[in-house]
C-alpha positions in Angstrom: -4.5 28.2 -11.5 -8.2 28.7 -10.7 -8.9 25.0 -10.7 -5.8 24.2 -8.8 -5.3 27.0 -6.3 -2.9 24.9 -4.1 -0.7 23.9 -7.0 -1.1 20.2 -6.2 0.3 17.8 -8.8 0.1 14.4 -7.1 -2.4 12.9 -4.8 -1.5 9.5 -3.2 -4.1 7.5 -1.2 -3.9 4.4 0.8 -6.9 2.0 0.3 -7.9 -0.1 3.4 -9.0 2.2 6.2 -8.4 5.3 4.1 -10.0 5.5 0.7 -12.6 2.8 1.0 -15.2 2.4 3.7 -15.2 -0.6 6.1 -17.6 -2.4 3.6 -15.0 -1.7 0.8 -17.2 0.8 -1.1 -16.6 4.4 -2.0 -18.8 7.2 -3.4 -18.0 6.5 -7.1 -20.0 9.4 -8.6 -18.4 11.9 -6.3 -14.9 10.4 -7.0 -15.4 10.5 -10.8 -16.4 14.2 -10.5 -13.3 14.9 -8.4 -11.1 13.1 -10.9 -12.4 15.2 -13.8 -11.4 18.4 -11.8 -8.0 16.9 -11.0 -7.4 16.0 -14.6 -8.1 19.6 -15.6 -5.8 20.8 -12.9 -2.9 18.6 -14.2 -2.8 16.5 -11.0 -1.9 12.8 -11.0 -3.9 10.3 -8.8 -1.8 7.5 -7.2 -3.1 4.5 -5.3 -0.5 3.5 -2.7 -1.1 0.3 -0.8 0.4 -2.8 0.6 -2.1 -4.8 -1.5 -1.4 -6.5 -4.8 -1.6 -4.5 -8.0 -4.3 -6.7 -9.5 -6.6 -6.2 -6.5 -6.0 -2.4 -6.5 -6.7 -2.1 -10.2 -10.0 -3.9 -9.8 -11.2 -1.0 -7.6 -10.9 1.5 -10.4 -12.1 -0.2 -13.6 -13.0 3.1 -15.2 -9.4 4.3 -15.1 -7.4 1.6 -16.9 -3.9 2.9 -17.5 -4.8 6.5 -16.6 -4.0 6.3 -12.8 -0.8 5.1 -11.2 -0.1 2.4 -8.6 2.3 1.9 -5.8 1.6 -1.7 -4.8 3.0 -4.1 -2.3 4.2 -1.2 -0.1 6.5 0.2 -2.8 7.8 -3.0 -4.2 6.0 -2.4 -7.5 5.5 1.1 -9.0 3.4 1.5 -12.1 3.2 4.9 -13.8 -0.1 4.6 -15.7 0.6 1.9 -18.3 4.3 1.5 -17.6 6.0 -0.5 -14.9 8.5 1.9 -13.5 10.1 -0.2 -10.8 10.0 -3.7 -9.2 12.2 -5.0 -6.4 13.6 -8.5 -6.4 14.4 -10.0 -3.0 17.7 -12.0 -3.2 17.5 -15.8 -2.8 19.5 -15.9 0.4 17.1 -13.4 2.0 14.1 -15.4 0.8 15.5 -18.6 2.4 16.3 -16.8 5.7 12.8 -15.4 5.9 11.3 -18.8 5.3 13.5 -20.3 8.0 12.3 -17.7 10.5 8.6 -18.2 9.6 8.9 -22.0 9.8 10.1 -21.6 13.4 6.7 -20.2 14.4 3.7 -22.3 13.2 1.2 -19.6 14.2 2.6 -17.3 11.5 0.3 -17.5 8.4 2.6 -16.5 5.6 1.9 -15.2 2.1 4.7 -14.8 -0.4 4.1 -12.0 -2.9 5.5 -12.2 -6.4 5.3 -10.1 -9.6 3.2 -12.7 -11.3 1.1 -14.0 -8.4 0.9 -14.3 -4.6 1.4 -17.8 -3.0 0.2 -19.8 0.0 1.7 -23.1 1.1 -0.5 -26.2 1.3 -0.6 -27.6 4.8 0.6 -24.4 6.4 -2.6 -22.3 6.1 -6.3 -23.2 5.9 -8.7 -22.8 3.0 -10.4 -20.1 5.0 -7.2 -18.1 5.2 -6.6 -18.6 1.5 -10.0 -17.2 0.7 -9.5 -14.2 3.0 -6.1 -13.5 1.4 -7.6 -13.8 -2.1 -9.7 -10.7 -1.2 -6.4 -8.7 -1.1 -4.4 -10.7 -3.7 -6.6 -11.4 -6.7 -3.9 -13.5 -8.3 -3.2 -16.1 -5.6 -2.0 -19.7 -6.0 -1.5 -22.8 -3.8 2.0 -24.2 -3.9 3.6 -27.1 -2.1 6.8 -25.3 -1.1 7.6 -21.5 -1.3 11.2 -22.5 -2.1 10.1 -24.0 -5.4 8.4 -20.9 -6.7 9.9 -19.3 -9.8 8.9 -15.7 -9.7 10.3 -12.2 -8.8 9.5 -12.0 -5.1 8.4 -8.5 -4.0 7.6 -9.0 -0.3 6.3 -11.4 2.3 3.0 -10.8 4.1 3.0 -12.8 7.4 -0.2 -12.7 9.5 0.3 -13.0 13.2 -2.0 -13.0 16.3 -3.0 -9.3 16.8 -1.8 -9.2 20.4 1.6 -10.5 19.3 2.2 -8.0 16.5 4.9 -6.1 18.4 6.6 -9.3 19.4 6.9 -10.6 15.8 7.9 -7.1 14.5 10.9 -7.4 16.9 11.7 -11.0 15.9 11.7 -10.1 12.2 13.7 -6.9 12.8 16.4 -8.8 14.8 16.6 -12.0 12.9 16.4 -10.5 9.4 19.1 -8.0 10.3 18.2 -5.5 7.7 17.7 -8.0 4.9 14.0 -7.1 4.9 12.3 -4.5 7.1 9.0 -5.3 8.9 6.1 -2.8 8.7 2.6 -3.2 10.1 -0.7 -2.0 8.8 -2.5 -3.2 11.9 -4.8 -6.2 12.6 -1.9 -8.6 12.9 -0.8 -7.9 9.3 3.0 -7.5 8.8 4.8 -6.8 5.5 8.4 -7.7 5.1 9.8 -5.3 2.5 13.2 -4.5 1.0 15.0 -1.7 2.9 14.2 1.8 1.7 11.4 0.4 -0.4 8.1 1.8 0.9 5.2 4.0 -0.3 7.3 7.2 0.0 10.0 5.7 -2.2 7.3 4.9 -4.8 6.0 8.5 -4.7 9.5 9.8 -5.0 10.0 7.7 -8.2 6.8 9.0 -9.7 7.6 12.6 -8.6 11.0 12.4 -10.3 9.5 11.0 -13.5 6.9 13.8 -13.6 9.2 16.6 -12.3 7.1 17.2 -9.2 8.3 18.4 -5.8 7.3 16.9 -2.4 5.6 20.3 -1.7 3.2 19.6 -4.6 2.3 16.2 -3.2 -0.7 15.2 -1.0 -1.1 11.9 0.8 -3.7 10.1 2.9 -3.2 7.2 5.2 -4.2 5.4 8.4 -1.5 2.8 9.2 2.1 2.3 10.1 3.0 1.5 6.5 1.8 5.0 5.5 4.1 7.0 7.9 6.9 7.5 5.4 4.6 8.9 2.7 2.8 11.1 5.2 6.1 12.6 6.2 7.4 12.9 2.6 4.5 14.9 1.2 4.2 18.6 1.7 0.5 18.2 2.6 -0.6 15.0 4.3 -3.7 13.7 6.1 -4.0 11.0 8.6 -7.5 9.6 8.8 -9.5 10.2 12.0 -9.6 6.4 12.5 -5.8 6.2 12.4 -3.9 5.5 15.7 -2.2 8.4 17.4 1.3 7.6 16.4 0.3 7.8 12.7 -1.6 11.1 13.2 1.5 12.5 14.8 3.4 11.9 11.5 0.9 13.7 9.3 0.5 17.5 8.9 -3.3 17.2 9.2 -6.2 14.9 10.3 -9.3 14.4 8.2 -12.6 12.7 8.7 -12.5 8.9 8.9 -12.7 6.5 6.0 -16.4 5.7 6.8 -17.1 9.5 6.5 -15.4 9.6 3.1 -12.6 11.7 4.5 -10.4 11.6 1.4 -13.2 12.8 -0.8 -14.1 15.5 1.7 -10.6 17.0 1.5 -10.2 16.5 -2.3 -13.5 18.5 -2.8 -11.8 21.3 -0.8 -8.5 21.1 -2.6 -10.1 20.9 -6.1 -13.3 23.0 -5.7 -16.1 23.1 -8.2 -15.6 26.2 -10.4 
């Protein structure tokens, strides 16, 4: 195990605030070299994010169907070229969620489906649509969310940053467990199916590949990373993560703008 002295079989990375820098770049040559060493070591690379699969895939064009994705905070799990799992929010829960969001006009909602994400005309601006399109590369305007015919994976309401805690509580109380709110910061809230998060996605992949939690490493910076940071035997919160996220990880590594993920992967998979 010269090229894998720590017997690591799965590395899972969040994207925003973790793997990519603030300008959404990463050191591609350095990463490609690390990936070669990981491949020799028999280690799987997993992108675990609240973002849409199509957006995540666009970040790694060199690795079509050779890396795996946990998208939409665990609502979609793709093991290389095979969709392993998708959730499907029940119709009554969808309608309840829409009722709640419609009570608060300042909520800017995105509904995330398997085929596309959706914004409602008249509810959000063109500027918001363009910003959302950065994270959801397949995004459509619709007149009414209720008319969409798609498998719905999650909702992604955006709220005023200073009211994040208020809306987290509102969703928690009014949805009554039908969906669970999780926040990645900056006023962004995901409403996801209970027990469907990044850690559940890692667990599905680990079971498929016969990997133990002790053989897993994860990196994250937000509240939606907590479960996977706690699940993996070795985990790293970014230096730019808030304190309550750092408290859930086994280690802290340099920030995303200091290429913290690559710094640690260079240590875990050293050049021979």
